[in-house]
mmCIF file of the C-alpha atoms, coordinates in Angstrom:
data_MODEL
# 
_entry.id   MODEL 
# 
loop_
_atom_site.group_PDB 
_atom_site.id 
_atom_site.type_symbol 
_atom_site.label_atom_id 
_atom_site.label_alt_id 
_atom_site.label_comp_id 
_atom_site.label_asym_id 
_atom_site.label_entity_id 
_atom_site.label_seq_id 
_atom_site.pdbx_PDB_ins_code 
_atom_site.Cartn_x 
_atom_site.Cartn_y 
_atom_site.Cartn_z 
_atom_site.occupancy 
_atom_site.B_iso_or_equiv 
_atom_site.pdbx_formal_charge 
_atom_site.auth_seq_id 
_atom_site.auth_comp_id 
_atom_site.auth_asym_id 
_atom_site.auth_atom_id 
_atom_site.pdbx_PDB_model_num 
ATOM 1   C CA . MET A 1 1   ? -5.057  -49.159 38.428 1.00 0.00 ? 1   MET A CA 1 
ATOM 2   C CA . ALA A 1 2   ? -6.276  -50.460 41.756 1.00 0.00 ? 2   ALA A CA 1 
ATOM 3   C CA . THR A 1 3   ? -9.805  -51.774 41.956 1.00 0.00 ? 3   THR A CA 1 
ATOM 4   C CA . LYS A 1 4   ? -12.183 -51.430 44.834 1.00 0.00 ? 4   LYS A CA 1 
ATOM 5   C CA . PRO A 1 5   ? -12.659 -54.570 46.911 1.00 0.00 ? 5   PRO A CA 1 
ATOM 6   C CA . ASP A 1 6   ? -15.944 -56.382 46.482 1.00 0.00 ? 6   ASP A CA 1 
ATOM 7   C CA . VAL A 1 7   ? -17.419 -55.605 49.879 1.00 0.00 ? 7   VAL A CA 1 
ATOM 8   C CA . LYS A 1 8   ? -20.980 -56.737 50.520 1.00 0.00 ? 8   LYS A CA 1 
ATOM 9   C CA . PRO A 1 9   ? -23.060 -55.891 53.572 1.00 0.00 ? 9   PRO A CA 1 
ATOM 10  C CA . GLN A 1 10  ? -23.863 -58.702 55.947 1.00 0.00 ? 10  GLN A CA 1 
ATOM 11  C CA . MET A 1 11  ? -27.626 -58.934 55.808 1.00 0.00 ? 11  MET A CA 1 
ATOM 12  C CA . GLY A 1 12  ? -28.023 -62.112 57.842 1.00 0.00 ? 12  GLY A CA 1 
ATOM 13  C CA . ARG A 1 13  ? -30.993 -64.371 57.304 1.00 0.00 ? 13  ARG A CA 1 
ATOM 14  C CA . ARG A 1 14  ? -33.085 -61.579 55.816 1.00 0.00 ? 14  ARG A CA 1 
ATOM 15  C CA . GLY A 1 15  ? -31.371 -62.101 52.471 1.00 0.00 ? 15  GLY A CA 1 
ATOM 16  C CA . SER A 1 16  ? -29.634 -59.921 49.952 1.00 0.00 ? 16  SER A CA 1 
ATOM 17  C CA . ALA A 1 17  ? -29.378 -56.149 49.980 1.00 0.00 ? 17  ALA A CA 1 
ATOM 18  C CA . PRO A 1 18  ? -32.079 -55.707 47.257 1.00 0.00 ? 18  PRO A CA 1 
ATOM 19  C CA . GLN A 1 19  ? -34.468 -57.951 49.207 1.00 0.00 ? 19  GLN A CA 1 
ATOM 20  C CA . THR A 1 20  ? -33.790 -56.034 52.391 1.00 0.00 ? 20  THR A CA 1 
ATOM 21  C CA . ARG A 1 21  ? -34.348 -52.751 50.585 1.00 0.00 ? 21  ARG A CA 1 
ATOM 22  C CA . GLU A 1 22  ? -37.764 -53.920 49.383 1.00 0.00 ? 22  GLU A CA 1 
ATOM 23  C CA . ARG A 1 23  ? -38.564 -55.164 52.885 1.00 0.00 ? 23  ARG A CA 1 
ATOM 24  C CA . ILE A 1 24  ? -37.759 -51.719 54.283 1.00 0.00 ? 24  ILE A CA 1 
ATOM 25  C CA . LEU A 1 25  ? -40.073 -50.120 51.718 1.00 0.00 ? 25  LEU A CA 1 
ATOM 26  C CA . ASP A 1 26  ? -42.899 -52.558 52.500 1.00 0.00 ? 26  ASP A CA 1 
ATOM 27  C CA . LEU A 1 27  ? -42.646 -51.912 56.232 1.00 0.00 ? 27  LEU A CA 1 
ATOM 28  C CA . ALA A 1 28  ? -42.351 -48.158 55.745 1.00 0.00 ? 28  ALA A CA 1 
ATOM 29  C CA . LEU A 1 29  ? -45.485 -48.263 53.589 1.00 0.00 ? 29  LEU A CA 1 
ATOM 30  C CA . GLU A 1 30  ? -47.353 -49.972 56.412 1.00 0.00 ? 30  GLU A CA 1 
ATOM 31  C CA . LEU A 1 31  ? -46.173 -47.428 58.969 1.00 0.00 ? 31  LEU A CA 1 
ATOM 32  C CA . PHE A 1 32  ? -46.701 -44.352 56.797 1.00 0.00 ? 32  PHE A CA 1 
ATOM 33  C CA . THR A 1 33  ? -50.236 -45.562 56.103 1.00 0.00 ? 33  THR A CA 1 
ATOM 34  C CA . GLU A 1 34  ? -51.039 -46.525 59.698 1.00 0.00 ? 34  GLU A CA 1 
ATOM 35  C CA . ARG A 1 35  ? -49.431 -43.634 61.572 1.00 0.00 ? 35  ARG A CA 1 
ATOM 36  C CA . GLY A 1 36  ? -48.737 -41.057 58.896 1.00 0.00 ? 36  GLY A CA 1 
ATOM 37  C CA . TYR A 1 37  ? -45.421 -40.060 57.381 1.00 0.00 ? 37  TYR A CA 1 
ATOM 38  C CA . ASP A 1 38  ? -44.707 -37.260 59.857 1.00 0.00 ? 38  ASP A CA 1 
ATOM 39  C CA . ALA A 1 39  ? -45.425 -39.465 62.867 1.00 0.00 ? 39  ALA A CA 1 
ATOM 40  C CA . THR A 1 40  ? -43.106 -42.258 61.676 1.00 0.00 ? 40  THR A CA 1 
ATOM 41  C CA . SER A 1 41  ? -39.360 -42.110 62.312 1.00 0.00 ? 41  SER A CA 1 
ATOM 42  C CA . LEU A 1 42  ? -36.492 -44.077 60.831 1.00 0.00 ? 42  LEU A CA 1 
ATOM 43  C CA . ARG A 1 43  ? -36.145 -45.670 64.264 1.00 0.00 ? 43  ARG A CA 1 
ATOM 44  C CA . ASP A 1 44  ? -39.768 -46.899 64.011 1.00 0.00 ? 44  ASP A CA 1 
ATOM 45  C CA . ILE A 1 45  ? -39.014 -48.491 60.642 1.00 0.00 ? 45  ILE A CA 1 
ATOM 46  C CA . ALA A 1 46  ? -35.818 -50.065 61.951 1.00 0.00 ? 46  ALA A CA 1 
ATOM 47  C CA . GLU A 1 47  ? -37.597 -51.524 64.962 1.00 0.00 ? 47  GLU A CA 1 
ATOM 48  C CA . ARG A 1 48  ? -40.300 -53.093 62.824 1.00 0.00 ? 48  ARG A CA 1 
ATOM 49  C CA . LEU A 1 49  ? -37.613 -54.495 60.534 1.00 0.00 ? 49  LEU A CA 1 
ATOM 50  C CA . GLY A 1 50  ? -35.739 -55.863 63.527 1.00 0.00 ? 50  GLY A CA 1 
ATOM 51  C CA . THR A 1 51  ? -32.527 -53.952 62.900 1.00 0.00 ? 51  THR A CA 1 
ATOM 52  C CA . THR A 1 52  ? -30.896 -50.684 63.912 1.00 0.00 ? 52  THR A CA 1 
ATOM 53  C CA . LYS A 1 53  ? -31.455 -47.189 62.600 1.00 0.00 ? 53  LYS A CA 1 
ATOM 54  C CA . ALA A 1 54  ? -27.809 -47.100 61.530 1.00 0.00 ? 54  ALA A CA 1 
ATOM 55  C CA . ALA A 1 55  ? -28.363 -50.183 59.347 1.00 0.00 ? 55  ALA A CA 1 
ATOM 56  C CA . LEU A 1 56  ? -31.089 -48.358 57.396 1.00 0.00 ? 56  LEU A CA 1 
ATOM 57  C CA . TYR A 1 57  ? -28.592 -45.750 56.245 1.00 0.00 ? 57  TYR A CA 1 
ATOM 58  C CA . TYR A 1 58  ? -26.935 -48.341 54.010 1.00 0.00 ? 58  TYR A CA 1 
ATOM 59  C CA . HIS A 1 59  ? -30.118 -48.330 51.907 1.00 0.00 ? 59  HIS A CA 1 
ATOM 60  C CA . PHE A 1 60  ? -31.683 -44.903 52.534 1.00 0.00 ? 60  PHE A CA 1 
ATOM 61  C CA . ALA A 1 61  ? -29.931 -41.767 53.725 1.00 0.00 ? 61  ALA A CA 1 
ATOM 62  C CA . ARG A 1 62  ? -33.182 -39.957 54.554 1.00 0.00 ? 62  ARG A CA 1 
ATOM 63  C CA . LYS A 1 63  ? -36.770 -40.748 55.321 1.00 0.00 ? 63  LYS A CA 1 
ATOM 64  C CA . GLU A 1 64  ? -37.700 -38.635 52.290 1.00 0.00 ? 64  GLU A CA 1 
ATOM 65  C CA . ASP A 1 65  ? -35.820 -41.100 50.075 1.00 0.00 ? 65  ASP A CA 1 
ATOM 66  C CA . ILE A 1 66  ? -38.067 -43.910 51.308 1.00 0.00 ? 66  ILE A CA 1 
ATOM 67  C CA . LEU A 1 67  ? -41.195 -41.891 50.559 1.00 0.00 ? 67  LEU A CA 1 
ATOM 68  C CA . LEU A 1 68  ? -39.946 -41.087 47.067 1.00 0.00 ? 68  LEU A CA 1 
ATOM 69  C CA . GLU A 1 69  ? -39.263 -44.748 46.292 1.00 0.00 ? 69  GLU A CA 1 
ATOM 70  C CA . LEU A 1 70  ? -42.779 -45.654 47.411 1.00 0.00 ? 70  LEU A CA 1 
ATOM 71  C CA . HIS A 1 71  ? -44.231 -42.916 45.243 1.00 0.00 ? 71  HIS A CA 1 
ATOM 72  C CA . LEU A 1 72  ? -42.249 -44.199 42.268 1.00 0.00 ? 72  LEU A CA 1 
ATOM 73  C CA . ARG A 1 73  ? -43.829 -47.635 42.678 1.00 0.00 ? 73  ARG A CA 1 
ATOM 74  C CA . LEU A 1 74  ? -47.016 -46.153 41.199 1.00 0.00 ? 74  LEU A CA 1 
ATOM 75  C CA . HIS A 1 75  ? -44.964 -44.721 38.348 1.00 0.00 ? 75  HIS A CA 1 
ATOM 76  C CA . GLY A 1 76  ? -43.696 -48.246 37.782 1.00 0.00 ? 76  GLY A CA 1 
ATOM 77  C CA . ILE A 1 77  ? -47.236 -49.467 37.068 1.00 0.00 ? 77  ILE A CA 1 
ATOM 78  C CA . GLY A 1 78  ? -47.728 -46.793 34.428 1.00 0.00 ? 78  GLY A CA 1 
ATOM 79  C CA . GLY A 1 79  ? -44.272 -47.448 33.060 1.00 0.00 ? 79  GLY A CA 1 
ATOM 80  C CA . GLU A 1 80  ? -45.057 -51.113 32.440 1.00 0.00 ? 80  GLU A CA 1 
ATOM 81  C CA . VAL A 1 81  ? -48.103 -50.171 30.389 1.00 0.00 ? 81  VAL A CA 1 
ATOM 82  C CA . LEU A 1 82  ? -46.144 -47.605 28.409 1.00 0.00 ? 82  LEU A CA 1 
ATOM 83  C CA . ASP A 1 83  ? -43.425 -50.158 27.685 1.00 0.00 ? 83  ASP A CA 1 
ATOM 84  C CA . GLN A 1 84  ? -46.043 -52.515 26.266 1.00 0.00 ? 84  GLN A CA 1 
ATOM 85  C CA . LEU A 1 85  ? -47.496 -49.728 24.142 1.00 0.00 ? 85  LEU A CA 1 
ATOM 86  C CA . ASP A 1 86  ? -44.057 -48.760 22.844 1.00 0.00 ? 86  ASP A CA 1 
ATOM 87  C CA . ALA A 1 87  ? -43.467 -52.349 21.740 1.00 0.00 ? 87  ALA A CA 1 
ATOM 88  C CA . MET A 1 88  ? -46.499 -52.301 19.429 1.00 0.00 ? 88  MET A CA 1 
ATOM 89  C CA . PRO A 1 89  ? -46.036 -51.650 15.695 1.00 0.00 ? 89  PRO A CA 1 
ATOM 90  C CA . ASP A 1 90  ? -48.047 -48.446 15.354 1.00 0.00 ? 90  ASP A CA 1 
ATOM 91  C CA . ASP A 1 91  ? -50.518 -46.127 17.074 1.00 0.00 ? 91  ASP A CA 1 
ATOM 92  C CA . ALA A 1 92  ? -53.525 -47.906 15.573 1.00 0.00 ? 92  ALA A CA 1 
ATOM 93  C CA . ALA A 1 93  ? -52.414 -51.086 17.334 1.00 0.00 ? 93  ALA A CA 1 
ATOM 94  C CA . ARG A 1 94  ? -51.864 -49.138 20.539 1.00 0.00 ? 94  ARG A CA 1 
ATOM 95  C CA . ALA A 1 95  ? -55.359 -47.686 20.394 1.00 0.00 ? 95  ALA A CA 1 
ATOM 96  C CA . ALA A 1 96  ? -56.836 -51.135 19.790 1.00 0.00 ? 96  ALA A CA 1 
ATOM 97  C CA . ALA A 1 97  ? -54.983 -52.580 22.778 1.00 0.00 ? 97  ALA A CA 1 
ATOM 98  C CA . TRP A 1 98  ? -55.793 -49.650 25.067 1.00 0.00 ? 98  TRP A CA 1 
ATOM 99  C CA . PRO A 1 99  ? -58.999 -51.048 26.681 1.00 0.00 ? 99  PRO A CA 1 
ATOM 100 C CA . GLN A 1 100 ? -57.243 -54.269 27.726 1.00 0.00 ? 100 GLN A CA 1 
ATOM 101 C CA . LEU A 1 101 ? -54.221 -52.372 29.023 1.00 0.00 ? 101 LEU A CA 1 
ATOM 102 C CA . ILE A 1 102 ? -56.378 -49.997 31.057 1.00 0.00 ? 102 ILE A CA 1 
ATOM 103 C CA . ASP A 1 103 ? -58.141 -53.009 32.556 1.00 0.00 ? 103 ASP A CA 1 
ATOM 104 C CA . ARG A 1 104 ? -54.721 -54.340 33.533 1.00 0.00 ? 104 ARG A CA 1 
ATOM 105 C CA . VAL A 1 105 ? -53.855 -50.992 35.128 1.00 0.00 ? 105 VAL A CA 1 
ATOM 106 C CA . ILE A 1 106 ? -57.057 -51.180 37.174 1.00 0.00 ? 106 ILE A CA 1 
ATOM 107 C CA . THR A 1 107 ? -56.040 -54.623 38.425 1.00 0.00 ? 107 THR A CA 1 
ATOM 108 C CA . GLN A 1 108 ? -52.494 -53.571 39.291 1.00 0.00 ? 108 GLN A CA 1 
ATOM 109 C CA . VAL A 1 109 ? -53.495 -50.359 41.024 1.00 0.00 ? 109 VAL A CA 1 
ATOM 110 C CA . ALA A 1 110 ? -56.208 -52.166 42.974 1.00 0.00 ? 110 ALA A CA 1 
ATOM 111 C CA . GLU A 1 111 ? -53.613 -54.699 44.100 1.00 0.00 ? 111 GLU A CA 1 
ATOM 112 C CA . ASN A 1 112 ? -51.589 -51.771 45.435 1.00 0.00 ? 112 ASN A CA 1 
ATOM 113 C CA . ARG A 1 113 ? -54.363 -50.015 47.339 1.00 0.00 ? 113 ARG A CA 1 
ATOM 114 C CA . GLN A 1 114 ? -52.002 -49.314 50.204 1.00 0.00 ? 114 GLN A CA 1 
ATOM 115 C CA . LEU A 1 115 ? -49.967 -47.076 47.905 1.00 0.00 ? 115 LEU A CA 1 
ATOM 116 C CA . LEU A 1 116 ? -53.134 -45.101 47.191 1.00 0.00 ? 116 LEU A CA 1 
ATOM 117 C CA . LEU A 1 117 ? -53.807 -44.780 50.903 1.00 0.00 ? 117 LEU A CA 1 
ATOM 118 C CA . LEU A 1 118 ? -50.253 -43.535 51.338 1.00 0.00 ? 118 LEU A CA 1 
ATOM 119 C CA . HIS A 1 119 ? -50.937 -40.772 48.816 1.00 0.00 ? 119 HIS A CA 1 
ATOM 120 C CA . GLN A 1 120 ? -54.326 -39.886 50.258 1.00 0.00 ? 120 GLN A CA 1 
ATOM 121 C CA . ARG A 1 121 ? -53.076 -39.671 53.854 1.00 0.00 ? 121 ARG A CA 1 
ATOM 122 C CA . ASN A 1 122 ? -49.705 -38.002 53.275 1.00 0.00 ? 122 ASN A CA 1 
ATOM 123 C CA . GLN A 1 123 ? -50.362 -35.377 50.631 1.00 0.00 ? 123 GLN A CA 1 
ATOM 124 C CA . ASN A 1 124 ? -48.336 -32.634 52.307 1.00 0.00 ? 124 ASN A CA 1 
ATOM 125 C CA . ALA A 1 125 ? -45.271 -34.860 52.594 1.00 0.00 ? 125 ALA A CA 1 
ATOM 126 C CA . LEU A 1 126 ? -45.584 -35.910 48.949 1.00 0.00 ? 126 LEU A CA 1 
ATOM 127 C CA . ARG A 1 127 ? -45.942 -32.305 47.800 1.00 0.00 ? 127 ARG A CA 1 
ATOM 128 C CA . ALA A 1 128 ? -42.627 -31.584 49.490 1.00 0.00 ? 128 ALA A CA 1 
ATOM 129 C CA . LEU A 1 129 ? -41.010 -34.032 47.038 1.00 0.00 ? 129 LEU A CA 1 
ATOM 130 C CA . GLU A 1 130 ? -42.125 -32.143 43.941 1.00 0.00 ? 130 GLU A CA 1 
ATOM 131 C CA . ASP A 1 131 ? -38.781 -30.365 43.559 1.00 0.00 ? 131 ASP A CA 1 
ATOM 132 C CA . ASP A 1 132 ? -36.814 -33.599 43.753 1.00 0.00 ? 132 ASP A CA 1 
ATOM 133 C CA . GLU A 1 133 ? -34.980 -34.200 40.473 1.00 0.00 ? 133 GLU A CA 1 
ATOM 134 C CA . ARG A 1 134 ? -35.867 -37.902 40.262 1.00 0.00 ? 134 ARG A CA 1 
ATOM 135 C CA . HIS A 1 135 ? -39.511 -37.106 40.965 1.00 0.00 ? 135 HIS A CA 1 
ATOM 136 C CA . GLN A 1 136 ? -39.587 -34.443 38.271 1.00 0.00 ? 136 GLN A CA 1 
ATOM 137 C CA . ALA A 1 137 ? -37.802 -36.644 35.748 1.00 0.00 ? 137 ALA A CA 1 
ATOM 138 C CA . ALA A 1 138 ? -40.199 -39.558 36.332 1.00 0.00 ? 138 ALA A CA 1 
ATOM 139 C CA . ASN A 1 139 ? -43.246 -37.306 35.978 1.00 0.00 ? 139 ASN A CA 1 
ATOM 140 C CA . GLU A 1 140 ? -41.935 -35.615 32.853 1.00 0.00 ? 140 GLU A CA 1 
ATOM 141 C CA . ASP A 1 141 ? -41.035 -38.921 31.218 1.00 0.00 ? 141 ASP A CA 1 
ATOM 142 C CA . MET A 1 142 ? -44.455 -40.443 31.850 1.00 0.00 ? 142 MET A CA 1 
ATOM 143 C CA . GLU A 1 143 ? -46.334 -37.320 30.768 1.00 0.00 ? 143 GLU A CA 1 
ATOM 144 C CA . GLU A 1 144 ? -44.287 -37.058 27.585 1.00 0.00 ? 144 GLU A CA 1 
ATOM 145 C CA . ARG A 1 145 ? -44.861 -40.700 26.661 1.00 0.00 ? 145 ARG A CA 1 
ATOM 146 C CA . PHE A 1 146 ? -48.632 -40.445 27.192 1.00 0.00 ? 146 PHE A CA 1 
ATOM 147 C CA . ARG A 1 147 ? -48.743 -37.106 25.380 1.00 0.00 ? 147 ARG A CA 1 
ATOM 148 C CA . ARG A 1 148 ? -46.912 -38.550 22.382 1.00 0.00 ? 148 ARG A CA 1 
ATOM 149 C CA . LEU A 1 149 ? -49.698 -41.094 21.935 1.00 0.00 ? 149 LEU A CA 1 
ATOM 150 C CA . LEU A 1 150 ? -52.734 -39.025 22.857 1.00 0.00 ? 150 LEU A CA 1 
ATOM 151 C CA . ALA A 1 151 ? -51.679 -35.976 20.846 1.00 0.00 ? 151 ALA A CA 1 
ATOM 152 C CA . ASN A 1 152 ? -51.118 -37.946 17.647 1.00 0.00 ? 152 ASN A CA 1 
ATOM 153 C CA . PRO A 1 153 ? -53.440 -36.425 14.988 1.00 0.00 ? 153 PRO A CA 1 
ATOM 154 C CA . GLU A 1 154 ? -53.298 -39.649 12.965 1.00 0.00 ? 154 GLU A CA 1 
ATOM 155 C CA . LEU A 1 155 ? -55.723 -41.184 15.482 1.00 0.00 ? 155 LEU A CA 1 
ATOM 156 C CA . PRO A 1 156 ? -59.347 -39.962 15.405 1.00 0.00 ? 156 PRO A CA 1 
ATOM 157 C CA . ALA A 1 157 ? -60.082 -37.265 17.977 1.00 0.00 ? 157 ALA A CA 1 
ATOM 158 C CA . GLU A 1 158 ? -62.889 -39.322 19.526 1.00 0.00 ? 158 GLU A CA 1 
ATOM 159 C CA . THR A 1 159 ? -60.590 -42.338 19.930 1.00 0.00 ? 159 THR A CA 1 
ATOM 160 C CA . ARG A 1 160 ? -57.961 -40.244 21.691 1.00 0.00 ? 160 ARG A CA 1 
ATOM 161 C CA . MET A 1 161 ? -60.583 -38.626 23.914 1.00 0.00 ? 161 MET A CA 1 
ATOM 162 C CA . ARG A 1 162 ? -61.965 -42.019 24.935 1.00 0.00 ? 162 ARG A CA 1 
ATOM 163 C CA . MET A 1 163 ? -58.430 -43.166 25.744 1.00 0.00 ? 163 MET A CA 1 
ATOM 164 C CA . ALA A 1 164 ? -57.758 -40.091 27.877 1.00 0.00 ? 164 ALA A CA 1 
ATOM 165 C CA . CYS A 1 165 ? -61.117 -40.276 29.657 1.00 0.00 ? 165 CYS A CA 1 
ATOM 166 C CA . SER A 1 166 ? -60.654 -43.977 30.411 1.00 0.00 ? 166 SER A CA 1 
ATOM 167 C CA . LEU A 1 167 ? -57.250 -43.362 31.980 1.00 0.00 ? 167 LEU A CA 1 
ATOM 168 C CA . PHE A 1 168 ? -58.509 -40.625 34.282 1.00 0.00 ? 168 PHE A CA 1 
ATOM 169 C CA . ALA A 1 169 ? -61.738 -42.484 35.038 1.00 0.00 ? 169 ALA A CA 1 
ATOM 170 C CA . ALA A 1 170 ? -59.793 -45.601 36.039 1.00 0.00 ? 170 ALA A CA 1 
ATOM 171 C CA . MET A 1 171 ? -57.392 -43.760 38.321 1.00 0.00 ? 171 MET A CA 1 
ATOM 172 C CA . GLY A 1 172 ? -60.046 -41.440 39.716 1.00 0.00 ? 172 GLY A CA 1 
ATOM 173 C CA . GLY A 1 173 ? -62.476 -44.265 40.348 1.00 0.00 ? 173 GLY A CA 1 
ATOM 174 C CA . ILE A 1 174 ? -59.966 -46.344 42.251 1.00 0.00 ? 174 ILE A CA 1 
ATOM 175 C CA . MET A 1 175 ? -58.654 -43.401 44.256 1.00 0.00 ? 175 MET A CA 1 
ATOM 176 C CA . ALA A 1 176 ? -62.181 -42.230 45.043 1.00 0.00 ? 176 ALA A CA 1 
ATOM 177 C CA . GLY A 1 177 ? -62.931 -45.643 46.486 1.00 0.00 ? 177 GLY A CA 1 
ATOM 178 C CA . GLY A 1 178 ? -61.635 -46.862 49.796 1.00 0.00 ? 178 GLY A CA 1 
ATOM 179 C CA . GLU A 1 179 ? -62.221 -44.204 52.426 1.00 0.00 ? 179 GLU A CA 1 
ATOM 180 C CA . LEU A 1 180 ? -64.416 -41.919 50.302 1.00 0.00 ? 180 LEU A CA 1 
ATOM 181 C CA . LEU A 1 181 ? -66.800 -44.697 49.249 1.00 0.00 ? 181 LEU A CA 1 
ATOM 182 C CA . GLY A 1 182 ? -66.212 -46.863 52.275 1.00 0.00 ? 182 GLY A CA 1 
ATOM 183 C CA . ASP A 1 183 ? -69.811 -48.086 52.382 1.00 0.00 ? 183 ASP A CA 1 
ATOM 184 C CA . ILE A 1 184 ? -69.212 -49.985 49.131 1.00 0.00 ? 184 ILE A CA 1 
ATOM 185 C CA . ASP A 1 185 ? -67.329 -53.281 49.306 1.00 0.00 ? 185 ASP A CA 1 
ATOM 186 C CA . PRO A 1 186 ? -63.820 -52.942 47.752 1.00 0.00 ? 186 PRO A CA 1 
ATOM 187 C CA . GLU A 1 187 ? -64.485 -55.738 45.260 1.00 0.00 ? 187 GLU A CA 1 
ATOM 188 C CA . GLU A 1 188 ? -67.764 -54.109 44.253 1.00 0.00 ? 188 GLU A CA 1 
ATOM 189 C CA . GLN A 1 189 ? -65.931 -50.801 43.822 1.00 0.00 ? 189 GLN A CA 1 
ATOM 190 C CA . LEU A 1 190 ? -63.418 -52.488 41.545 1.00 0.00 ? 190 LEU A CA 1 
ATOM 191 C CA . GLY A 1 191 ? -66.169 -54.121 39.492 1.00 0.00 ? 191 GLY A CA 1 
ATOM 192 C CA . LEU A 1 192 ? -67.945 -50.791 39.069 1.00 0.00 ? 192 LEU A CA 1 
ATOM 193 C CA . VAL A 1 193 ? -64.759 -49.065 37.930 1.00 0.00 ? 193 VAL A CA 1 
ATOM 194 C CA . ARG A 1 194 ? -64.194 -51.802 35.341 1.00 0.00 ? 194 ARG A CA 1 
ATOM 195 C CA . LYS A 1 195 ? -67.797 -51.549 34.116 1.00 0.00 ? 195 LYS A CA 1 
ATOM 196 C CA . ILE A 1 196 ? -67.760 -47.761 33.829 1.00 0.00 ? 196 ILE A CA 1 
ATOM 197 C CA . VAL A 1 197 ? -64.370 -47.637 32.108 1.00 0.00 ? 197 VAL A CA 1 
ATOM 198 C CA . SER A 1 198 ? -65.325 -50.439 29.740 1.00 0.00 ? 198 SER A CA 1 
ATOM 199 C CA . GLY A 1 199 ? -68.474 -48.529 28.840 1.00 0.00 ? 199 GLY A CA 1 
ATOM 200 C CA . LEU A 1 200 ? -66.348 -45.747 27.399 1.00 0.00 ? 200 LEU A CA 1 
ATOM 201 C CA . PHE A 1 201 ? -65.362 -48.083 24.557 1.00 0.00 ? 201 PHE A CA 1 
ATOM 202 C CA . ASP A 1 202 ? -68.828 -49.500 23.742 1.00 0.00 ? 202 ASP A CA 1 
# 
């Protein structure tokens, strides 16, 4: 049986295809945040990358595909935490580790503030992705994994409620910062979120 030739795209000095793909996503994130998703074209992204629109099609067939990949970066943060929880021996250990893991989520989400801005400024475009199969699968997987832990009756109800409240307080606090609480310094915002979330476990 004949095999397909090992053909690799010529990416020039910008590096390998995976590196170029991430570079496209980073630049698209900048543009979607600065100008808005609807006001940004594939040509705009290509020009900022220093390539042609046709070259982008090797990595992304549609602008919607770029937006979905950026959205899934936030899922990746939650996925890392869930992977760490899954590796623990039992739910008691997971509950004990929860405060430290939530603190880590706060750090990671804060380091990706531009992704939050993308969501805040392009809500209509993101809603249009809700029927995408990959989007639905990622949401369902994350919800199911969190539900499996938080709905476990072997953990005390108060413990599970504190875990749930801390998760939503962390995400809500960070997302409410930035433009909504723009008079507060970003580092002060982050410190306040940590303090308030930590207080849920005192």
